[in-house]
MITITOR-971782 format. One line per field, with one value per residue: x, y, z of N, C-alpha, C, O in turn; residue in one letter. Coordinates in steps of 0.05 Angstrom, whole numbers, plus 5000, padded with zeros to 4 digits. Layout:
# MITITOR-971782
n.xx: (X  ...)
n.yy: (Y  ...)
n.zz: (Z  ...)
ca.xx: (X  ...)
ca.yy: (Y  ...)
ca.zz: (Z  ...)
c.xx: (X  ...)
c.yy: (Y  ...)
c.zz: (Z  ...)
o.xx: (X  ...)
o.yy: (Y  ...)
o.zz: (Z  ...)
r: (A  ...)
# end
This chain:
# MITITOR-971782
n.xx: (6698  6711  6678  6717  6764  6752  6746  6811  6827  6822  6848  6915  6958  6960  6944  6999  7024  7010  7034  7078  7081  7075  7120  7148  7138  7148  7204  7218  7201  7236  7287  7277  7278  7330  7362  7379  7383  7382  7364  7318  7294  7313  7270  7219  7225  7217  7168  7136  7146  7118  7058  7052  7054  7012  6970  6979  6972  6974  7036  7026  7014  7061  7101  7148  7174  7185  7217  7251  7266  7297  7339  7375  7380  7337  7273  7206  7137  7065  7023  6970  6910  6913  6970  6945  6979  7010  7071  7125  7185  7251  7318  7364  7425  7417  7453  7480  7450)
n.yy: (8988  8939  8873  8836  8847  8850  8791  8782  8801  8761  8724  8687  8701  8752  8781  8778  8808  8865  8861  8868  8920  8959  8950  8965  9026  9039  9034  9063  9117  9133  9127  9184  9204  9206  9212  9182  9173  9128  9087  9107  9107  9055  9027  9052  9021  8963  8967  8982  8937  8897  8924  8914  8862  8860  8879  8867  8902  8941  8987  8995  9030  9068  9042  9052  9108  9074  9038  9076  9107  9057  9037  9085  9078  9108  9106  9095  9111  9113  9168  9152  9118  9078  9089  9158  9189  9228  9227  9201  9194  9183  9193  9162  9191  9251  9291  9270  9276)
n.zz: (0951  0913  0892  0873  0892  0949  0947  0942  0988  1018  1018  1029  1013  0983  1033  1065  1028  1022  1080  1075  1051  1082  1113  1065  1063  1109  1102  1064  1088  1131  1099  1070  1121  1135  1096  1057  1006  0966  0999  0998  0944  0935  0957  0934  0886  0912  0934  0873  0851  0891  0887  0833  0830  0856  0835  0765  0723  0727  0713  0668  0629  0629  0624  0577  0600  0645  0630  0609  0662  0692  0658  0676  0738  0759  0788  0773  0780  0767  0797  0800  0784  0736  0702  0692  0669  0705  0745  0789  0806  0817  0830  0840  0857  0856  0836  0792  0743)
ca.xx: (6720  6685  6678  6754  6791  6737  6749  6827  6833  6815  6875  6941  6990  6959  6951  7032  7041  7001  7030  7102  7069  7070  7149  7168  7122  7170  7239  7211  7204  7269  7301  7265  7286  7362  7364  7391  7373  7389  7345  7286  7296  7302  7237  7201  7220  7205  7133  7132  7146  7087  7043  7052  7037  6980  6955  6998  6965  6996  7056  7022  7009  7081  7133  7167  7181  7201  7251  7278  7286  7309  7371  7378  7373  7329  7245  7177  7111  7044  7012  6936  6899  6926  6979  6938  6998  7030  7096  7134  7215  7273  7344  7388  7432  7402  7474  7487  7433)
ca.yy: (8959  8927  8842  8832  8866  8834  8768  8781  8805  8732  8696  8700  8708  8779  8799  8789  8827  8881  8872  8876  8940  8972  8948  8990  9047  9044  9040  9098  9152  9121  9136  9207  9219  9200  9228  9161  9164  9092  9073  9112  9086  9004  9028  9057  9001  8942  8989  8989  8905  8884  8930  8900  8835  8851  8882  8860  8920  8974  8995  8980  9056  9075  9018  9074  9104  9056  9036  9096  9108  9042  9049  9108  9075  9114  9090  9117  9094  9132  9174  9153  9095  9066  9106  9177  9215  9235  9197  9205  9203  9183  9180  9158  9221  9274  9314  9269  9296)
ca.zz: (0956  0888  0901  0868  0927  0978  0946  0940  1008  1037  0998  1058  0998  0981  1053  1054  1003  1032  1103  1059  1027  1099  1113  1049  1077  1134  1096  1049  1112  1145  1069  1078  1149  1149  1067  1045  0971  0959  1008  0983  0920  0937  0976  0912  0874  0926  0927  0854  0844  0901  0876  0816  0832  0862  0803  0737  0689  0750  0702  0635  0616  0640  0598  0556  0618  0664  0607  0616  0681  0693  0648  0691  0760  0774  0796  0769  0776  0768  0819  0788  0778  0711  0692  0682  0668  0729  0758  0813  0786  0841  0820  0869  0864  0837  0818  0764  0730)
c.xx: (6704  6695  6704  6766  6781  6747  6789  6838  6821  6832  6894  6955  6986  6967  6985  7034  7035  7022  7069  7094  7084  7108  7161  7161  7165  7196  7242  7224  7221  7288  7298  7285  7309  7371  7381  7375  7365  7370  7305  7274  7286  7270  7218  7205  7207  7175  7128  7130  7120  7066  7032  7044  7015  6962  6965  6995  6970  7012  7048  7021  7040  7104  7153  7177  7197  7211  7268  7289  7301  7340  7384  7380  7358  7295  7224  7160  7092  7029  6982  6934  6898  6944  6962  6947  7014  7043  7108  7168  7230  7301  7360  7417  7429  7429  7478  7472  7423)
c.yy: (8952  8882  8824  8836  8848  8813  8761  8781  8775  8711  8714  8711  8740  8798  8802  8800  8850  8886  8873  8911  8959  8972  8973  9023  9050  9043  9070  9125  9142  9139  9160  9224  9225  9210  9215  9158  9136  9091  9082  9099  9057  9016  9017  9033  8973  8946  8972  8939  8891  8903  8919  8876  8831  8856  8891  8882  8946  8998  8989  9015  9070  9050  9027  9078  9098  9050  9053  9108  9085  9032  9072  9114  9083  9091  9111  9089  9121  9129  9164  9129  9092  9079  9144  9207  9225  9213  9212  9181  9199  9174  9181  9186  9245  9298  9300  9270  9317)
c.zz: (0930  0894  0901  0899  0948  0973  0950  0965  1035  1025  1018  1046  0995  1005  1066  1047  1017  1071  1094  1050  1059  1109  1096  1062  1107  1116  1071  1067  1123  1120  1080  1103  1145  1111  1052  1021  0956  0963  0998  0950  0917  0946  0949  0895  0882  0915  0904  0853  0866  0896  0843  0810  0844  0852  0776  0715  0713  0724  0668  0622  0621  0629  0594  0579  0632  0649  0616  0636  0691  0680  0664  0726  0775  0774  0783  0773  0773  0797  0822  0780  0741  0693  0682  0679  0683  0748  0780  0802  0810  0824  0842  0887  0853  0810  0803  0754  0731)
o.xx: (6682  6717  6712  6773  6795  6762  6795  6857  6816  6828  6895  6968  7004  6982  6994  7053  7055  7024  7084  7114  7105  7119  7176  7178  7187  7211  7259  7241  7203  7301  7312  7298  7315  7395  7396  7357  7348  7353  7284  7255  7268  7250  7209  7184  7192  7162  7118  7111  7104  7046  7009  7030  7001  6940  6963  7009  6967  7002  7062  7030  7038  7128  7175  7192  7220  7230  7290  7311  7322  7360  7409  7382  7356  7293  7225  7162  7100  7024  6971  6953  6884  6937  6971  6938  7035  7034  7100  7167  7223  7304  7367  7424  7447  7428  7486  7480  7409)
o.yy: (8963  8872  8806  8825  8834  8807  8739  8766  8774  8687  8738  8730  8755  8817  8824  8813  8861  8908  8880  8923  8971  8994  8991  9039  9059  9062  9087  9142  9140  9159  9164  9244  9249  9215  9227  9142  9129  9092  9071  9087  9044  9007  8995  9023  8960  8936  8949  8923  8875  8892  8917  8869  8811  8845  8914  8884  8970  9020  8982  9017  9093  9054  9019  9060  9108  9066  9050  9118  9092  9023  9074  9136  9076  9068  9136  9064  9144  9111  9165  9118  9105  9082  9152  9230  9233  9193  9235  9158  9215  9154  9199  9193  9255  9310  9315  9250  9325)
o.zz: (0929  0899  0917  0921  0962  0992  0959  0969  1060  1023  1023  1056  1002  1005  1074  1056  1027  1082  1113  1042  1054  1112  1104  1069  1113  1124  1065  1065  1140  1125  1100  1103  1149  1109  1036  1019  0940  0946  0994  0940  0906  0936  0943  0888  0868  0897  0908  0854  0855  0905  0835  0790  0846  0855  0766  0695  0708  0719  0649  0599  0613  0633  0603  0588  0635  0651  0626  0636  0703  0693  0661  0738  0799  0765  0782  0772  0775  0813  0844  0770  0725  0669  0660  0682  0674  0760  0787  0794  0828  0810  0857  0909  0839  0789  0785  0742  0712)
r: (X  X  X  X  X  X  X  X  X  X  X  X  X  X  X  X  X  X  X  X  X  X  X  X  X  X  X  X  X  X  X  X  X  X  X  X  X  X  X  X  X  X  X  X  X  X  X  X  X  X  X  X  X  X  X  X  X  X  X  X  X  X  X  X  X  X  X  X  X  X  X  X  X  X  X  X  X  X  X  X  X  X  X  X  X  X  X  X  X  X  X  X  X  X  X  X  X)
# end
């Protein structure tokens, strides 16, 4: 962990975002468990929003694919740091595509 993250973790708003990430992870798991793909999709979008708030450059390498996914009510985000080429893409109803 570098000094930037150590300093960030001393700020209450950052801690609150991390707590929110835990709630989002729970919603993701419940969506998977219940086969509720809309809830899974929403949890991924919520996670992406929190992650982008914590690290504004998080989606920089994925702007084009994110726009393509958003047009189709899908969610996509990089699985590796700085958009290393692998993405998770989820659609709320896979039968439509």
